[in-house]
N, C-alpha and C positions, 0 to 999 in steps of 0.2 A: 504494500500500500504506500503510494507516494503522496505525501501531504505537502502542499505549498500554500504560502500566505503571501499574496501579492498586493501591492499598492495599486489600486485601480484608477485608471485615467478616465476621462470623459467618454472615450470610445467604447469602453467596457462597462460603463456605469449601468447600462440597462440590465446587466446580469444581477447586480445587487438589487436593483429596482424590481426585477422579476421575483426575487426571493422575499423581499420585504413584506408583502402582504401575509405570507406564511408566518413570519416573525410576529406581526401584530396579532394574528390569530392565536398563536401560542401565548402571547402576553395577556390576551383576553381571559384566558383561563386563570391566570395568576392574579390579575387585577379586577376581574369581574366586569370587564368592559363588554359592550355590545356594539354591533355595527350600527352605523347611522341608517337613515331611512332608505339609502341607496345600496346598502350592503357593503359599505366600505368601513373598515375599522379606523375611523377618524371621528372626533367629537362633533365637528361641524358638518352640517348637511350640505355645505357648499361643495364638498367633494363628492361628485357623482360617479366618477369612473376611476379606474386604477391609473389612467393617464393623468388625471387631475392630481392624484396622490403622488405620482412620480415627481411632479413639479416641486413639491415641498422639499424633496431630497436634493435638489440641484445645488444647494449651497455647499454640499460636501465636495463638489468638484469645482467650486468657484473660489475656494480659499486654500490653495495647495500648501501654503506655509503654516497653516494652523489646523486643518482638518485632514485626517488621513483615513480614507475608506479602504479597507482591506478585504479582499475576497479569499476565502478558504476553498481550496480545490483538493479533491482526493482522486488520484489517478486521472487528472484532467477535468473532472466533473465538478461543477459548482456544489459546494457542500455547506456553505454558510458565509458569514461575514463578521468582522470586528471593526467597529468605527471608533477611532482614537481621535480625541480632540486635545489641543494645546491652547495656550493663551491666544486670544482673550476669551476663549470658550471654557476656561477652567477658573475655579476660584483662585484668589490671590494666594501665592505660595505653593501652588500645584503646577507641575510641569505637564502631566498627562492624565487624561481622564478617559476611562473606557465608557464611551457614550452608549454604545449598543453592541451586543454580541449575540450571535445566533448560529445554531448548527441544525441543519435539517435532520429530521428524525432517523432516516436510514443510517446516518453517520454517528449517532450518539452512542455512548458507552464503549467507545473504542480508543479513547485517549486522544482523539483528534482535537477536541476543543482545548484541552490542557496543553498539548503540543503547540497549538496555534497561539494561545495566550502567552506562553513562555517565549516563543519566537518574537512576538511583538514587544514583550517586556525587555528582551535583550536588544532589540533594534532601537528602542527609545529609552534612554537612561535619564533618570530624574526622580522626582517625587510624584507618586501615582495616587490616584483615588478612583474608586468605583463604588457604586451603590446599587442595591437591589431591593426588591420588595421585602419588608421586614416580617411578613407573616410566615411563620413556620408551618402553618396549615396549608397554604396555597403555593408556597415557594420553597419548600424544603430541598428539593433537588438543586435549584439554583444556588441557594445558600451553601449547601454542602459542596457543590462544585467549586465555587469561588474560595471557600475556606480551605479546601484541600489543595487547590492549585496554588494559591498564594502562600499557604504554609510550606508546601514543598519547595516553591521557588525561593522564598526568603529564609528558609531554614527556621521557620516559626518567628521571624522578626517582622511583625506587622501589627497594626492596630485594627481591631474590630470593635465598632461601637454603633449604637443606634442614635439617630439625630435628625434634625431638620436639614433639608437640602433645598435647592431651587425647585425640586420636583416633589416636595413634601417630605414626610417622615420616612426614613429609609434605614436599612442596615448598610453601614458604610465600612469599607475596607481601605486602609491607607498603608503604603509602604514606600520605601526608597531604594533605588538601585543605582545610585550615582556612581560614575566611574571613579576608580580608586587611583 
C-alpha cells in the first residue's frame, strides 16, 4: 500500500471538493447536523447545489502562503484530505492548525490517517493546535485517534484540554515540534 500526502494546487482542487460532501456527512453524525432544504450539508439555504458549496472552499487555493490543502492518496486513489492553516488563520502564538481532516471509510483502520498526520507534522515545524468535538458519546473515535496519534508523535509531550474556540467549546490538543 503506497500512501502519499500531496499539497494540492488549483488544478486538482476538484478532487478534495468531490470528497468534501462525504466529510460533512460524517460530521453530521458527530455534531447532529442536518442538511439544508436542498440536501446540502450547509447551514444556509442559499447553497442549492454541490457546485455552490465548492465555491466556499476556493479560499484554500487563493492563499498559498497560509492555507495548505493536502490530498491523501492510497495507491493513487483519493483517500481523504488534511487542511492545514497558518497565520493569520490561527490564533496568536500558533504556527499551524489542523483545520479539517478526513479519511474515506474504505481506508480507515489501516494506519493511513496517522501516517498522513505525522507526515504533515514533520513537513511543518512549529506550535500546533487542533480541536474536535468534545462529546465522548458522539466523537469517541475521533478523540481516540487524535490522542493516540499525537501521543505517539510527541512521545506523550502534548496538552489536552477542553475550552472555548472560535468554533465553540471543543476538546483541544496542543503540541510543539520546532526544529532543534
